[in-house]
N, C-alpha and C positions, 0 to 999 in steps of 0.2 A: 347264693344261698342253695343249700342242698335241697333235693327233692323231698327228702324225708321231713325236713323242717317245714317246707311249704305245705305238705300234706297234713301235719300236725296243726299248723296255724289255720289251714282251710277248714279242717274238721272242728276246731274250736269256734271259728266264725260261724260255720253252718249251725252248730248246736245252739249257739247264742241267738243267732238270727231266727231259727225255728221257735225258740223260746219266746221271742219278742216279735213274732211274725205280724201280729195285728198292728202293732205300732209302725213297723217298718213298711207295711203295705200303705199306711197313710202317706208315706213319702216316696212311694213308687217302686218298692222292692216287690217283685211278682213271684207267684208260685213257680213260673217257668224258670226264673233265676235260681230258686232253691233246687229245682230238678236238675238244672244244668250243672250246678255246683255238686250235687250228689254224683252225677254221671262222670264229671271230670275227676272227682276225688277217687272214684272206683276205677276209672280207666287208668289214671296216672299210677295208682297203687298196683294195679294188675300188671301194667306194662313195665314199671320199674322193678318190681319184685320177682318177675317171672320172665320167661323167654317169649312172652306174648308180644313184646314190643318191637320185634324184628321189622315189621312192615308198617310201622306208624312212626310219625314225628313226635317223640316224647318231649322234646324241647318245646314244640308248639303247644302241646297239651298243658304242659307245666306252666307256660307263659299265660295261656287263657285262664287257667285256674287261679294264678297269682292275681291277674287283673281283676277277675270277678270277686275274689276275696277283698281286694283293695277297694273296689267300688261299694261293696256291702258295708265294709268298715267306715268308709267316708260317709255313707248314707246314714249309718247309725250315729255317727258323730254329729251330723246335722240334726237328726231327730232328737237325740238325748243330750246333746251338748258335750263338749269335749272334756269337761271335768266330771261328768256324771259317773257314779260308781257302776252303773249298768255297763259301760264300756269295758270294765275289767273282764266281763264275761266274754268279750270278743278277742281277748288276747290269750295267746298260748304261752304258758309258763313251763319251761322244760323241767 
């Protein structure tokens, strides 16, 4: 999966998660996880679109971002149910 798609997906998940932060906090998603996701999105974008990534492991950052995105989506599925329309907000549509 391309870095650009992961960035788009992570951004969609973060926006939806922030919109439903109070419900997600009931099932364990913390403000620290939102902050980490923001930092990873910013870092991955900066390092993949500029020459700033020369001294970092971009693959590792993308992997961390993808994992955090997946954890938040799975948590949302548990909280809202897999067929709930709210989950549509957590999906990126190209």
